[in-house]
N, C-alpha and C positions, 0 to 999 in steps of 0.2 A: 504493500500500499504506499503510495507516494506521500511524503511529508507535506503537511498543510502549511502554507506561508503564514507568518504572523500577521501580515498585512491584510489578510482576508479572514482573520479570526475575530469574530464578534466580541468575544470576551476581552481581547486586547483593547479594542476600541472603547468598550464600556468602562474598563478600568482606567484608560487614559482620560476619558471624558470626566470621570469622577474625580481624578487627581487634579485635572485642569480647573474644574469647577470649584473644588475645595481651595486650591491655591488662590484663585481669583477672588473668592469670597473673603479669605483672610486678608489679602492685599487691599480689598475695598474697605474692610473694617479698619485696617491700619491707616489708610489714607483719610478716612472719615474723621478719625480721632485726631490725626495730625493736622488736617485742615481746620477742624474746630478750634484747636489750640492756636493756630496761626491767625484766625480771624476774630478771636475773642477780643472784645474791647478792653483796653487797659484801664488803669485807675489813676487817681491823682497822686497816690504814693509812688507809682511807677515814674511819673514825670518828675516828681521832686527828687527821686533817687537816681535819675538819669537812665532808667531802664527803658530800652527801646522796644516798642511794640509795633507790629505792622498796623494796628488800628489803635492809636493812642486814646486815652481817656478824654471825656468831654472838656476837662479843664485845660486842654492844649490851647484853647482860645486865649489863655493868659500869656502865651509865649509867641515869640516871633518864629515864623516858619519860612525857611528858604528851600530852594531846590538846587542840589549840587550833584555834580558828576562824580560817580563812584568808579574809579579805575578797576577796582576789584570785580565789580558786578557788570561793568560795561554799559551802564545807563544811569540816568539821574535818579536820585532818591531825596525825599523830603528830610530836612534837618531841622530839628527843634532847638532853638537857641535860647536867648535870655528873655526875661519877662518883657511883655509889650502890652500897652494899653489897648483895650478892645471896648469900644463904646464908653470910653472914659475910665475903665477899670482894668486892673490886672490881678484882681483877687476874687474872681468868680469862684464860688464854691462848687463842689461836685454836683450838688443838688440843683443849684441855679443853672450851671452850664448844661447839665443833663436835660433840664426842662426846656431851655432854649433850643438845644439840639433836637429834642423830640418835636418841638413846635415847628422847627424848620423842615424836618423830614416830612411831617404831615402836610406842611405848606406846599412843598414841591409835588407831593402826591395829589393834593386837592386842586392845585392849579394846573395839574397835568403837564409839568415841565418837560417830561420825556417825550411829549408829542412833537417837540421841536428840537430839544437838546439831548445830549448824551450824558449820563451820569454813571461813572464806574462801568462803562462798557454797555450800558443798557439805554435804549432810547433811539432818537432819530438824529439825522445829520443835516437837518434844515437850518439849524442855528448852531452857534459855537458849542463845543464840548465844555461842560462845566466842571469836569473832574478836578482840574487844577486852576479854576477861574480865580481863586483867591490869590494865586501867584502871578497872574497876568500883570505885567508891568504897566498896562494901560490904566490900572486902578491905583498905581503907586503915586508917590509925591510929585513925580515929574510926568505922570501919565496923562493922556488926553481926557480920560473919563473923569478923573478927579478934578481937573481943571474945568471941564464942561459943567459939572454939577456945582462947582464953587464950594465944595466941602473941604475940610482940613484933614480928613483921615480917610483911609481906604474903606473902612466899614460904613462910614456915613455916606460916602459917595455911592457905594453899592446899594445901600438901603434907599437912598433918594432915587436912584435910577429905577429900582424895582417898583417903587410907588408911582412914578411918573415917567414911564419909558417913552411916551410920545413926545415929551418935551426935550428929549435928548437923542435925536436921530443919529444912528451910527453908520448905517448903510441902507441899501435899498430895501432889505427885508427887515423892517422895523418890528421890534417886539410890541405886541398889543398891550393895551392897558388891561390888566387882569384884576384890578380892584384890590391890590395887595395893600393891607393896612400897615401902619408903622410898626406895630407889634409883630405882625407876620414877616415883614421885611427884616426885622432884627433877627428873628429865628432863622430865616432862610440864609442870611449872611453868616450866621453861626454855623449852619450846616455846611455851607460852602468852605468856610475856613477849616472846619474839622475834616471835611472830605479831602482838602489839599494836603493834610498831614498824613494821610493813609499811604503806606508803601504799596504801590500798585505795580511794582516791577517795571517802572519806566513808562507805564501807560498814562496818557496817550503818547504814542511814540513821536508825534510831530511837535509836541508842546515844547520840548527842550530846544528846538531849533528857533524858537521865537527870540528875537533880539531883546536882551534884558531879562529873560526868564531864568537863566542859570545864575546861581550864587546870589540871587536877589539884587543883581546890579541893573 
């Protein structure tokens, strides 16, 4: 009787399928736990102790955030620096900052920002990507948007624009007036600043090419 090839043995394929499925399941479980730890939001204690988290705690709004090239990783990464005033304060508590961040997140959802913009890779490309909007030099001290709104700080300029976008035309595709209140605008700006501090592995890729975006210059 001729020997049967292992490649035509159903038991071989059944055992192989079981091993592959088992390995894939273990790998998926490990990746799930690893990803969960990577995206878990940090705390105020982490920031005070200089502990770097991919998603910093809400009180990161009390600090200056810059975008700097990492030669080790080959792309830009957010860098959290010294204390910085945000809406006149640099001592927002974890509860206060968390409430503002929550308000801003709900605001972007309620106003359906992703219908035109992209946030953390989700949304549309009709309007500018907002993932690193806080770091856009246009909102800085020498930027066109801060000058246009007549405000003395980045956060105030952004909040003013969100409330009255039709008063500050930037290009042909103007942002519509969404009826954003001063309180909602403050929350949304908080959300934008926090989002800029998240380590997104260099995403969006084209942001670092903007003049003035790197090193906060």
